[in-house]
N, C-alpha and C positions, 0 to 999 in steps of 0.2 A: 917506870921512867917516862914513857910517852905521855902519861897523864899529867905530869908536872910541866910539860912544855906547852908553850903558847901555840896557837894555831899557825902563826907565822913561822915559828921554828919547825913545826911539823911539816909544813909545806916546803920549807927550805930543805929539810932532810929528804923529802920525797923527790924533789927536783935533783938533788945530788945523786940519789940512787938511780933515777932514770938516766942521768948523764953517764953513769957507770955502765948501765945495761945497754945503752945505745952503742957503746964501743965494743961490746962483745961480738966477736966474729960469728956469723951465721952460715950454716951450710944447708943447702936445699934438701928436703926430705927424700927427694928422688935419689940423691947420692947416698945419704946416710942410711936410708932404708935398705938399699942393696948391700951396703957394707955390713949392716947388722945381720941380714939374712945369710950372707956368706959366712960370717963368723959363727952363727948358730949352727948352720949345717956342718961346718968344719969340726966343731966341738961336740957334735951330737954323740959321737962314739964314746966320749969321756963323761957323759952326763949320767949320774946315778939315777936321776928321776926317769930317764928314758930306758936305760938298760938294767937297772936294779943294782942292788948291793949284794956281793957274794955273802952267803951265810956265815962263813968263817971270819969275815971282816965287819959284820954288822954289830955295832956297839949296842943296839937297842933290841937285840935278839933275846927272847925270853929264855932265862936260864933254867927254869923249872916250871912245871905246871902247877895249877892250883886245884886241889881236890876238896870238894865239899862233901862231908859225910853226915 
C-alpha cells in the first residue's frame, strides 16, 4: 500500500502519526522504573520461572522414558 502512495502522501501520513504520538502522555522512567520493580518483587512468589512448577501440575513432564536396546 505504501508503495502506491506518492511521497507527499507518505509525508502527510508521517506528520499525522507524529501528531498522534506527541499527544501521548509520558511518564518519567524514574517513576515507572520504581513501579515496575515493586510489581516484579511483589509477584516474584507467584512466578513459575523463579520458584518452579510442581511435578504434579507440570504439563510437560515426561510420561515415560525412552529405552534404546
